[in-house]
C-alpha positions, -999 to +999 in steps of 0.1 A: -575-923-086-584-888-075-587-863-103-567-838-083-537-860-074-504-847-087-468-858-088-447-833-070-409-830-077-393-815-046-359-810-030-353-798+005-332-766+010-345-751-022-373-728-033-394-759-035-398-757+003-424-730+001-443-751-025-444-779+000-459-754+025-485-746-002-493-783-006-499-785+032-520-754+032-542-769+005-543-804+019-533-815-016-531-851-028-497-858-042-471-884-049-437-870-037-406-874-058-376-862-038-344-851-055-310-848-039-295-815-050-261-823-035-259-854-058-272-831-086-301-854-093-319-824-108-293-825-136-296-862-143-311-874-176-342-889-158-353-855-144-342-834-174-366-855-194-393-841-171-380-806-167-352-796-192-344-766-170-333-789-142-352-769-116-376-777-087-404-775-080-423-792-108-456-809-109-474-833-132-512-834-132-531-858-154-501-860-177-497-822-179-463-808-167-463-775-149-430-758-140-421-723-128-430-714-093-456-688-100-474-711-125-475-739-099-489-716-072-517-704-095-524-739-108-525-755-074-545-728-056-571-729-084-572-767-083-585-764-047-609-735-048-626-746-016-595-738+004-598-701-005-562-695-012-569-680-047-596-654-052-619-665-080-624-646-113-649-619-105-637-615-070-623-579-064-592-595-048-583-615-079-564-586-096-543-578-065-536-615-059-523-619-095-504-586-092-483-599-062-476-632-079-465-614-110-445-588-090-426-616-074-415-631-108-411-598-127-395-576-100-384-594-069-366-624-085-347-602-110-337-577-083-326-604-059-306-621-087-288-589-096-280-582-060-268-617-053-245-616-083-234-580-075-245-569-110-250-533-118-285-534-133-280-501-152-304-471-154-339-474-141-354-469-176-338-502-187-345-522-155-378-541-152-379-535-114-366-499-115-342-502-086-338-526-057-352-500-033-382-494-055-390-531-055-385-535-018-403-503-007-433-513-029-435-546-011-430-533+024-456-506+019-481-533+010-474-556+040-474-526+064-511-524+057-512-561+067-515-585+081-512-601+047-507-589+011-545-587+007-552-573+041-569-598+064-571-624+036-544-650+035-537-664+000-512-685-019-493-653-026-484-651+011-470-686+011-448-676-018-436-643-003-433-656+032-409-683+021-390-659-002-385-634+026-372-662+049-343-672+026-337-636+013-332-622+048-313-654+058-287-647+031-286-610+039-301-600+006-331-582+022-328-563+054-347-576+084-371-546+086-397-548+114-426-551+089-408-579+071-400-598+103-436-595+115-449-607+081-425-637+080-434-647+115-472-647+107-466-670+077-441-692+094-463-698+125-491-713+105-495-751+111-489-759+074-456-741+074-445-759+106-454-793+091-435-785+059-404-775+078-405-806+100-409-828+069-380-811+051-358-814+082-363-852+081-355-853+044-323-832+050-312-857+077-320-887+054-300-872+025-270-864+048-269-900+062 
């Protein structure tokens, strides 16, 4: 068996969709385990034994469990260095690449969560992302330099953010600013993203049948 083959726990219409796009971008070898969220299979005893948080995505590689979206992106992109989706240690782009992965987890997710729940985050001094506008303006300023987060270099961070912007704008949590729409389109038009969407559409139809 290939040393790089993983088991990938996935559910359509979830944040795992962008991870499926990453797998396509990498040409990764994986055994797919599909969960039906409408049946709450992610809360079943079988899956909770794998990921006690009951979340997707999750991967298992050579007996090692990796959960949390950012960790999976780093792990998978580093597992396939020849694909060039993760700048290597020593590459000047490594720091900016890690920055935008961390910014997603440390600033974007908390800000979006507070906005979705209509929570008053409190004074800037006590909020990890400052304010929603601080977070969004920082991201928009970066993609306006474009075409990707690291300029001309497309990385796993763009797969992550492209997918996030698609659902965040779709739910009205992030405004459809011109820079954001251009950025989303670039990521969504890539062949890997199209394949992942087509595959998920089939899974959605199967689960609805």
